[in-house]
N, C-alpha and C positions, 0 to 999 in steps of 0.2 A: 504494500500500500504506500509506504513512504517512498519507494523507488519510483512509482508512477507519478507521485506528486512532484518529486525532484525533477524527473524528466520533463514534466509539463512546465515547470518553472524555467528550466533551461531553454526549452523551445520558445517560450514567451519572451525571455530575455534576448534571444537571437532575432526574433521577428520584429520587435518594437523599433530598433534602429533602422532596419531595412525599410519598414513602412514609412518612417519619418523621412528618410532620404528620398524615397519614391514620390512622396507628397511634395517635397521641395522642388523636384525636377519638373513636375506636371504644371501646366499653366493654371494659374489660380482662377481666372475667369475667362475661359475661352469664348470667343464671339459665337453667337448663335448662327451666324452666316459664314462660317469658315469654309465650308465645302459647298460647291455648286454643281449643277448638272444642267444640260441643255435639253429641254423637253420639246419634241417636235410638235408643231401646230400646223395649220392649214397651208397647203401649197409649198411644202418643203422648207418652210421657215421654222425657226426654233426660238424659244424664249428661255432666258437664263433664270434658273431658280436656285437661290442661295438661302437655304433654310436648314442647315445641318451643322451640329457641333462636331461630329466625327465623320470620317470616311465611311464607316460601317452604317451610320444612320442615313447618309446620302445614298449609298448603294441600296439600302432597304426601301427607300422612298421612290425608286425609279418606276416609271410607268411601263417601261419595256426593257428587255434585256439589252437592247442596242444602245441605250443611254449610258454614258460614263460620267464619273465624278472627277472633279479637279478642284484644287485650291482656289478660293476666291481671289481674283486678281488684286483686290484691295489689300490682301494680306500676304500674297505671294511675293517674296523678295525679288524675283526675276522681273516684276513689273513695277517696282517702286521707283519713283523719281526722287532724286536727292536734291 
């Protein structure tokens, strides 16, 4: 019984610093429009929809499998003007 308690405390002591470090690396307030997709509309045109925190959310919101997700140009460093 004491051995299980001791192993549990050791595991907890190892996990707390790892969780704290991961939290510091993650963005604190990611924008709600970080990821975009182009949704087809009439006559071959598309409309840009930027309403996802994560790539996974963007991919899940696609209307068809042909749509792809990309970083919002507003936040993508390749499109920033200095």
